[in-house]
C-alpha positions in Angstrom: 0.6 15.7 -33.3 3.9 16.3 -31.4 5.1 19.9 -31.1 8.1 20.9 -33.1 10.8 22.2 -30.8 14.4 23.0 -31.7 17.2 23.0 -29.2 20.4 24.9 -29.6 23.1 24.7 -26.9 24.6 28.2 -26.6 27.3 27.1 -24.1 28.1 24.3 -21.7 30.6 23.5 -18.9 31.5 20.4 -16.9 33.9 19.7 -14.0 34.4 17.2 -11.2 35.1 17.9 -7.5 33.9 21.5 -7.5 32.3 23.9 -5.1 28.9 25.6 -5.4 30.6 28.9 -6.0 32.5 27.5 -9.0 29.3 26.2 -10.5 27.6 29.6 -10.0 30.6 31.3 -11.6 30.6 29.0 -14.6 26.9 29.5 -15.2 27.3 33.3 -15.0 30.2 33.0 -17.4 28.1 31.0 -19.9 25.4 33.7 -19.9 27.9 36.5 -20.2 29.6 35.0 -23.2 26.5 34.2 -25.1 25.0 37.4 -26.4 21.7 35.8 -27.4 21.2 34.5 -23.9 21.7 37.9 -22.3 18.0 38.2 -21.3 16.8 35.5 -18.9 13.3 34.3 -19.7 12.7 31.9 -16.8 9.5 32.0 -14.9 10.5 29.6 -12.1 13.3 27.5 -10.6 12.6 23.8 -11.1 14.5 21.5 -8.8 14.5 17.8 -9.7 15.8 15.1 -7.3 16.7 12.2 -9.5 17.6 8.7 -8.3 20.4 8.3 -10.9 21.9 9.9 -14.0 19.5 8.1 -16.3 16.5 9.5 -14.6 18.1 12.9 -14.6 18.6 12.8 -18.4 15.0 11.5 -18.9 13.5 14.2 -16.8 15.6 16.9 -18.5 14.2 15.7 -21.8 10.7 16.2 -20.5 11.5 19.6 -19.1 12.9 20.8 -22.4 9.7 19.9 -24.2 7.9 22.4 -22.0 9.2 24.8 -24.6 8.0 28.3 -24.4 5.2 27.5 -21.9 7.3 27.4 -18.7 11.0 28.4 -19.3 12.9 27.7 -16.2 16.3 27.4 -14.5 16.4 23.7 -13.9 18.6 22.3 -11.1 18.9 18.5 -11.2 20.3 16.9 -8.0 21.5 13.3 -8.2 22.4 12.0 -4.7 24.8 9.1 -4.6 23.6 6.6 -2.0 27.2 5.7 -1.1 27.9 7.8 2.0 31.7 7.8 1.5 34.0 10.2 3.3 33.7 13.9 3.0 31.5 15.6 0.3 32.0 15.9 -3.4 30.1 17.7 -6.2 30.5 16.8 -9.9 28.7 19.3 -12.0 27.6 20.3 -15.4 25.8 23.5 -16.7 24.4 24.6 -20.0 22.5 27.5 -21.5 20.1 26.4 -24.2 17.9 28.2 -26.7 14.5 26.6 -27.3 12.5 27.5 -30.4 8.9 26.6 -30.8 6.4 28.0 -33.3 8.6 30.9 -34.1 9.2 31.8 -30.4 12.6 31.5 -28.8 13.3 31.3 -25.1 16.5 30.8 -23.2 16.8 28.3 -20.3 19.5 27.2 -18.0 20.3 23.7 -16.8 22.5 22.6 -13.9 23.2 19.0 -12.9 24.9 18.3 -9.6 26.0 14.7 -8.7 26.2 14.8 -4.9 28.4 12.4 -3.1 29.2 11.9 0.6 27.6 13.9 3.5 26.4 16.6 1.2 23.5 14.4 0.0 21.9 14.8 3.4 21.8 18.6 2.9 20.3 19.1 -0.6 18.4 22.2 0.6 21.8 24.0 0.9 22.4 23.4 -2.8 19.1 24.9 -3.9 19.3 28.4 -2.4 22.3 29.5 -4.4 20.6 28.6 -7.7 17.1 29.8 -6.9 16.1 32.7 -9.1 15.1 35.7 -6.9 11.4 36.6 -6.7 10.3 33.5 -8.7 8.6 30.4 -7.4 10.5 27.2 -6.7 9.0 23.8 -7.7 10.6 20.6 -6.4 10.0 17.5 -8.5 10.6 14.0 -7.3 10.0 11.7 -10.3 10.2 8.3 -8.5 9.8 8.8 -4.8 8.0 10.8 -2.1 9.8 13.2 0.2 10.3 12.1 3.8 8.2 14.1 6.4 11.3 16.0 7.6 12.9 16.6 4.2 14.5 20.1 4.4 13.9 20.6 0.7 10.3 21.2 1.5 11.1 24.4 3.2 12.3 26.0 0.0 9.5 24.6 -2.2 6.4 26.7 -3.3 5.2 23.5 -5.0 6.1 19.8 -4.8 5.6 17.6 -7.9 5.0 13.9 -7.5 3.4 11.1 -9.5 1.1 8.6 -7.8 1.4 6.3 -10.9 5.0 5.8 -9.9 4.8 5.8 -6.1 1.2 4.5 -5.7 2.3 1.0 -4.6 4.8 2.3 -2.0 3.8 1.8 1.6 1.5 4.6 3.0 2.1 6.6 -0.2 -1.3 8.2 -0.2 -1.3 8.9 3.5 2.1 10.6 3.2 0.9 12.7 0.2 -2.2 13.8 2.2 0.0 14.9 5.0 2.4 16.7 2.6 -0.6 18.5 1.0 -1.4 20.1 4.3 2.1 21.6 4.5 2.6 22.8 0.9 1.0 22.8 -2.5 1.2 19.4 -4.2 1.0 18.6 -7.9 0.3 15.1 -8.9 1.2 14.3 -12.5 -1.3 11.4 -12.4 -4.1 13.9 -11.5 -3.2 15.9 -14.6 -3.2 12.8 -16.8 -6.6 11.8 -15.4 -8.2 15.1 -16.4 -9.8 13.8 -19.6 -11.5 11.0 -17.6 -12.8 13.4 -15.1 -14.0 15.9 -17.7 -15.6 13.2 -19.8 -17.5 11.6 -16.9 -18.8 15.0 -15.8 -20.0 15.8 -19.3 -22.0 12.6 -19.4 -24.3 14.0 -16.7 -25.0 17.3 -18.6 -28.6 18.0 -19.5 -32.0 17.6 -17.8 -32.3 13.9 -18.8 -29.0 12.7 -17.3 -28.3 15.2 -14.5 -30.9 13.7 -12.0 -29.1 10.3 -12.1 -26.2 11.9 -10.1 -28.4 12.0 -7.1 -29.0 8.2 -7.4 -25.6 6.6 -7.6 -25.9 3.0 -6.5 -22.4 1.8 -7.1 -19.0 2.9 -8.5 -16.4 0.7 -10.0 -12.9 2.2 -10.7 -10.1 0.3 -12.3 -6.5 1.2 -12.9 -3.1 1.2 -11.3 -2.6 1.7 -7.6 -2.6 5.4 -6.9 -4.5 6.7 -10.0 -7.5 4.5 -9.4 -7.6 5.6 -5.7 -7.5 9.2 -6.8 -10.4 8.8 -9.3 -12.5 6.9 -6.6 -11.6 9.5 -4.0 -12.6 12.3 -6.4 -16.1 10.7 -6.9 -16.5 10.1 -3.2 -15.5 13.7 -2.2 -17.6 15.4 -5.0 -20.7 13.2 -4.7 -20.6 12.5 -1.0 -20.5 8.7 -1.6 -19.9 6.3 1.3 -17.1 3.8 1.1 -19.5 0.9 0.7 -20.6 2.0 -2.7 -17.1 2.2 -4.2 -15.3 -0.9 -5.6 -11.7 -0.9 -6.9 -9.9 -3.3 -9.2 -6.4 -3.5 -10.7 -5.9 -2.8 -14.4 -3.4 -1.3 -16.8 -5.7 1.5 -17.9 -8.1 3.7 -16.0 -11.9 3.2 -16.2 -14.9 4.5 -14.2 -18.3 2.8 -14.2 -21.3 4.3 -12.3 -24.6 2.4 -11.8 -27.4 4.9 -11.0 -31.1 5.1 -10.8 -33.8 7.8 -11.1 -37.5 7.5 -10.9 -37.3 3.7 -11.2 -35.0 3.7 -14.2 -31.4 2.4 -14.2 -28.6 4.3 -15.8 -25.1 3.2 -16.6 -22.4 5.8 -17.1 -18.8 4.8 -18.0 -15.5 6.2 -19.2 -12.7 3.8 -20.1 -9.6 3.2 -22.1 -10.0 -0.3 -23.4 -6.7 -1.0 -25.0 -3.4 0.5 -26.0 -4.9 2.9 -28.4 -4.8 6.5 -27.1 -8.6 6.6 -27.1 -11.1 7.1 -24.3 -14.6 5.7 -24.7 -17.5 7.3 -22.9 -21.0 6.0 -22.9 -24.4 6.3 -21.2 -27.2 3.8 -21.3 -30.6 4.7 -19.7 -33.2 1.9 -19.2 -36.1 2.7 -21.5 -34.4 5.9 -22.5 -31.7 7.5 -24.6 -28.1 6.2 -25.1 -25.0 8.2 -25.8 -21.5 7.3 -26.9 -18.4 9.3 -27.5 -14.7 8.6 -28.3 -12.0 11.1 -27.5 -8.4 10.7 -28.7 -5.6 12.1 -26.5 -2.2 13.2 -27.6 1.3 11.7 -27.3 3.2 14.2 -25.3 1.9 13.3 -21.9 5.0 13.7 -19.7 5.6 17.3 -20.8 1.9 18.2 -21.0 1.3 16.9 -17.5 4.2 18.8 -16.2 3.1 22.0 -18.0 -0.4 21.7 -16.5 1.1 21.2 -13.1 3.2 24.4 -13.3 0.3 26.6 -14.5 -0.8 27.3 -11.0 1.3 27.5 -7.8 -1.5 27.5 -5.2 -3.3 24.6 -3.6 -5.8 22.5 -5.6 -8.7 21.9 -3.3 -10.4 19.4 -5.5 -7.3 17.3 -5.7 -6.7 17.5 -2.0 -10.3 16.5 -1.3 -9.8 13.5 -3.6 -6.6 12.6 -1.9 -8.1 12.7 1.6 -11.0 10.4 0.4 -8.5 8.1 -1.3 -6.7 7.6 2.0 -10.1 6.5 3.5 -10.3 3.8 0.8 -7.3 2.1 2.3 -8.7 1.8 5.8 
């Protein structure tokens, strides 16, 4: 069931051809004139680099549904690909009250449409709006940062989504390199958590656990990026060679393991078969027990994935190990 969240706009401002100082002043003004917004409740600065105004609006909708979990000052940068002459900022700002389950928090939103030469120096636009002594998370909904992107210097965490960028050239290799420089959150990794948990649970108990030591083959299906992450996770956690792993394209993720123990075959699988939000997990042991389970997952995936990604700011060693192994799958 979707969470019930109410949004109240306490104040807003918009202007074209402005300076950063004018935007800062307008945001301070909005807070000062809204008594209920006097106490800032943000726990981080979230910087979103959107490809166009439509993506900016869509991402803001997701961020708002984080509700009371991770209230933030959100800075959305929308670079215009037209170089043009000079630099220009068109800006809007808002202070909003979010109410969820009887709890109210105040958040701030700033959108900067960046034109001209300024789009090559987005890092200079982040510092004035970053809240002091709080982490900065940089989200790129539809692309990967370039290796020399100056925005990375200000980021405590970079948020990407391999489901979106997985088919881009060298995407996994670039992500692996990025993860060595700063903490990376992959929204696909968060979405794949039920698959990983379910598969691990299939091997619990003295009957099933020994089959983990006799994995004969692995088949992972899904979209480019997510399927590589799942396969890389299995390779890195089980020490599997590349020859035992087979990948196939599909709309939904699935994992199938063929194993053996003491001469008996075992088949372990976790899959989403259709458009229903249900994951099927099953075990079949030759001459032994069988087991089936269905798990339904919720609707609010974008905000839930983002909330999970912001829970921790440090490195995720399991993800990074899966990513490194996934790169090996492409060689």
